[in-house]
Each structure stands twice: as structure tokens, then as C-alpha cells.
C-alpha positions, 0 to 999 in steps of 0.5 A: 191065039186067035188074030184079034186078041193077037192085035191087042196083045204086046208081049207075053210070057210064054213060060217061066223057069227058075233060071229061064223065062221065054217071051214073045213080042208081038208088037215091037214099037209098043213094048220098046216105047222109046227103049233099046231092045238088046242082049243084057237088057233088063225085063219087068214081068208083072203078075195079077198079085202086083208081084215084079221079076225082073229078068235080063235078056240073053238071047233075041231071035225073030221070025217072019216079015210084013209081008207073011202072015197077012200083013201081021208083023215081024214076031220076037221071042226073047230068052231071059235069065230071072234075076229076082223079085221087087218087093216093097221097092226093094230088090231081092235075089233068088225069089222067082215065085210069080204068079202064071200067066203073067199079066204084064211084060216090059223093059224094066224102067231107068227107075226100076234098074237104078233102084236095084243097083244104087239101093243095093248097098248101104252109104256106109258099106258102097264102094263104087268104080263103075257104072252099068254099061247099057246105062251109064247114069247108073252107078253099080255099087258094091260091097265094099267089105265083101269085095276087100276081104274076100279074094279078088281076080282082075282078067283080061286081054292086053288092051282090055284096060286091065291096068286101068281098072286095078287103078281105078279100084285102088284109088277109090279104096284110098280116097277120103275127104279127111285125108289119108285112111287106113287102106294098106295096099301092096302093088307087085308092079312088073312093068312100072305102071303105077308110080304114074297112078299114085304120086304119093305112094311109097315106091320101092325097087332094086335102088332103094328096097332092102330085103335081107336074105337072112329073113329067107325060110329054108324054101327060099334060100335053098331056091335062091342059092342051090341048084334046086333042078339038080337035086344034088344032096352034098351041096344040100347038106353043106349049105344047110350046116353052113347056114346054121353054124353062122346063125348059131355064131352070130345068135344073141339069144338064150342059150338053150334056143341056140341049139334049136336054130333051123334053116327055117329060123329068121336070125342073121347069117353071114353068107360069106361064111356059109360060102367059106365053109363049103370051099374048105369042104371042097378042098378038105383032105383027111388022113388016110393009111398012106398020108392025106387024101381027099376028103368025101366031098372033095372037088365035089362043090365046085359047081355050088361054089361057082353059084354062090360066088356069081350070086354075090358078086351080082350088083343087081342083087344088092337089094338082097345081098348088099350090105344095106340089106343084110344090115336091115332090120326086121322093123325096117323091112316091115315098116317099108313094106307097109308104108310106115316109113318116114312118109307114111302112105297107103299104097306101097308100090314094089317095082319088081321090073329091075329084078332078075327073072331068075329071082323074081319068084323068090322075092314076091314069095319073101315079101308075100311071106313076111306080110302074110306072118305079119297078119298072123302074129298081129292077130295073135297079139290083138286076140290075147288083147280081148280085141273083137277084130283081130287085125285093125290094120288089114293089107291087100296084095295086088300081084300084077301079071300074076302068071309069071311068078305063080304059074300054073306048073310043078317047076320047082323053081316056082315053088317058094312063091307059090307055097307063099301065095297059095298060102295067103289065098288059103288061109289069108283072109283069117288074118287080115291079108287078102289078094288081088290077081291080075292077069292077062293069062287066067289059065296059067295061073295056078287053080289052087290060088285063082279058085279062092278068089270070090270076086271077079272083074272080067274083061275082054278075054280073046283066047279060048283056053282063058275063056273056058278057064274062067267060064269053069270058075264062075257060078253056073246060073250066069248063063250066057252072059258069060259068053259076051267076054270076047265081045267086051269093049275097052274099059268094060268087064263083067262084074261078079261075086260075093261083093255085088247084087247080082252079075252085070256088065258095067263101064270102069269110071274114068281117073285123072291119074291113069297108069302109065300102061299106054301102047307105043304108037308105032305107026306115028312113031314111024312116020316121024324123021329119023331120031337119034339113038343115045347109045352111050347112055344105054351102054352105060344103064346096061352095064351098071346094073 
């Protein structure tokens, strides 16, 4: 290129590939025209036929100085990723059929960017909880149907704004000018954060939650009552026999079904009868050649009996084993979980902060399975009636800190929750049951579950293992945009998936009702005068568990 032509040229496209464009800028001031050159900014490339390619800047480099090149200015080189074409005023992904050489290269205008995002989804389907981080005047709508009927993953390190983002998404989903809409959301709240965000929610905790133990399936029952790590066949067989005998005793259905009862049949049984049966076997004496002798299980079930007695005496487990829970009907259980109580609510908060950690996984498993099976049987009913939509009351299950109860481990103590949630991940959408995973440690979540997510809200991730895990699950076409994960500011996130037009960095919109997840101001509190501590009140709460 001769010097005369170079002085007139502002910028040119050196090469265009399906997944990359290379651009050289010779006159930065003229190119910017008051705009800003930054990674993530949008470019407008136009050929001699009027076709326009939109790309996003992935990296920037510069060479030369004012003193070099006989007074010529510094040269800037950009590498960008093609996003799509503006065709007849509408943005279309994937078509990069632009003629070369390119006639014009410039920053995309505010109007073009607004058109790309705000006109990408029709008003009826649009769902918006964020704005473009590089230009907060531009809304970034998603396709609400594709967002909620495809599983969602929200990941981010502590302090990145993850809980705030979950709150903003759900508040937006439940808002309507006409009052309560048909949204149904169940949040597994592990840190008691969401009551403040949803003051009208149906709040359940161990003080008012009633989950009958007899609704557990075989996996949940054995994980709850047996030492599954010990693999003791004697206790397993006695437990199974005792449960089925008690179910048969209390069964009020047709006689021909009584003999078909199994450990999985969801009918009432008395857990005390199972305990008494185990005690009988543990103390059993049988006839021998020289008189009575110890039975085959005599003295071999002591640990099993101690375990059951401990659980039955634990007041913290009253929501599963107490009188109110065991007499709770199936109808009442489903109504409380779905928000169909006396005061109907779009959001049910299941506050599991008070659930003993050793039964947290089983509690999550039981609730998840009940709601999955609700969707399964409701679909069968509507399908048989000829209804076009097989579940007109779809439900979203939100698993906060999901790595705590569905970890990426083969441990048998998480087997029940893993099986329940994996089934929802693989089959739930067919029955109107979708899930949202929220976690600060995505690499520790069952990969079977995580890999089923089709929409990702990735906030700041500082752990390299978590960064690499998320990158493996995101499309290869995203290029270096995923490299921005460690540098995102609080409240910013990488938004990608089937519901959004194209991957982009967004800023979550503010809310008047945030979750109660503020950090404790250690330094400020430590500067205050000595605070008195009410040990008596703490002891009372502690002992009254």
C-alpha cells in the first residue's frame, strides 16, 4: 500500500473467516468518532452490495509510535468474531456471506446494536432481566419459552451477584400487570436468602413443612434408615420385610393389590412397626436340639435398631417422622409444594437451612421426585383428554448451591438426590418440569445434570477448575469471550444459550427486593463498642432443635 492511499484509509478488513475477522485501523480518531475501542465492542463491515456483517472485538493490538514511520500514527489491529448479518433491517445469525474486499469498516452504531438485541424477540415472547454491559441503555431480551422450558445454569463465585441474579430472573417471571400469573417456582433455599426477595411467597421450613416418610421410594428409605455405606444385607432384608408387612396391614385398597405392595409403593406404613419387627428378629430364639437357641439374626441388628431409634427420637426430623407429617395426605403435600394452599403463591420457598445435613440430600430428592411425578401423571391425564398442551401448570425447580446435594461423586449417600435430579434433567421438560442450577462450584456438580442445561448465566468465576469446566460445556464458537469470566464485575454475566440471540456480556437489572445475602461487614462491626451476646437465647434455640 502506498503512503498516499494509506493516509486516506481509516480502516480495512485484511481477512474474513467463518469464525474470525482481522482488521487494521490507520486513523483511530476518525474510526472511533467519539466511540470507544474495547474488547466486546461491535463492528460494522459493509461490502459494495450493501450487505452488513456484525462482529464483536475479541482482542486489540497496536504497533508503531508517532515518532516512527516518518510521522505516521500508530497502527491498531483487531481480531473479531463474526456474529451475523443485517438483512433488510433485521439481524440474522450465522450468515457471513459478505463480498471481499470490504468497502467500509466502522464501529456499529447505537441504533444498529439496539435493533440487533431489542428486536430479536417478539413482544409476546420477550423476557428481559438484563441490559448490555457495554451500553446499559440497550435491553437484552430473551425468548421466555426457550429460557424456561430448557434447563438453566447460573454459576458464579461468592460475591459475584449469583443470588441477586436468581432473584431478578424469578421476580421478572412472576410479574404481571393483572396480578398473580400462572408461574410456579419452587426454590431450594439453603441459606435462608430468598424470603426477603419474595415477601408473598409460600415459605416452608422444618417448622411447618410436612413430608411423610412413607412417600419415600426404596432408594430414599434405605438411604434414610440404613447404613448404606456398610452394605449389611441382614438389615436391608429385615427393613424391607418390615415395611411391606406394615403397608399390607394398613392398606385399604383392593385385596388383589395387597400382595403386590413393594418398598416403592407410596402407601402408609407405621415406622414403629418396622422397628418392633427388627427388635423381634434381633431377640428371636428358635427351637434347637437341646432347647432354645439364638435365631439366625439374634444380636446382628443392634446397630440398625440404634440408628432407627435415634432418628425417631430426633426432634429435628419431625417434618419427616412426626405425627403431623406421617398423617399428611398426598393431596396436602402436593398443594403445599405447588403453592395451592389457602394463600396461593407463584413462589414456594423450601428453606432447608434447618434440615440436618445428613438428610438434606434425601429431603431434596423426595420433593424433586414428587414434583417430577406430578408432571408425569398430569401429562398422562391431559394427553388422554386430548389437550394440546400436556402440562398447562409447568413448574421450575431452583437448586441453590446445587453442589451440596448433587455433587459430582459416586458416594451412595447422595444417590437418591442424584437419581431424582438427573431424571428431571434428562426427562423433565417433556412433563413440564424444568430446573435451574445455581452454584459457586460448577465443577463439583454432577456433570450428567449440568450438561443438560441449554441456557447459561455465567458470572465471575475465579477458580481455574470451575472456569475450565464451564468452558467445556459452552459452544466452541464463543471464542475468547469466555476468557472474560474471571474479570467480570459484580452483577455482570456472560449470557448464552438457546434463549438469547447471541452470547453477550450483560448487566443484571436492579431490584427493590434483593435476597438477604449481603456480606457481614466485619471491619465496620469490629470497630464498634463491645456487643453483649445473649448466650441464654442461643442455648435455648440450640437445645430446642
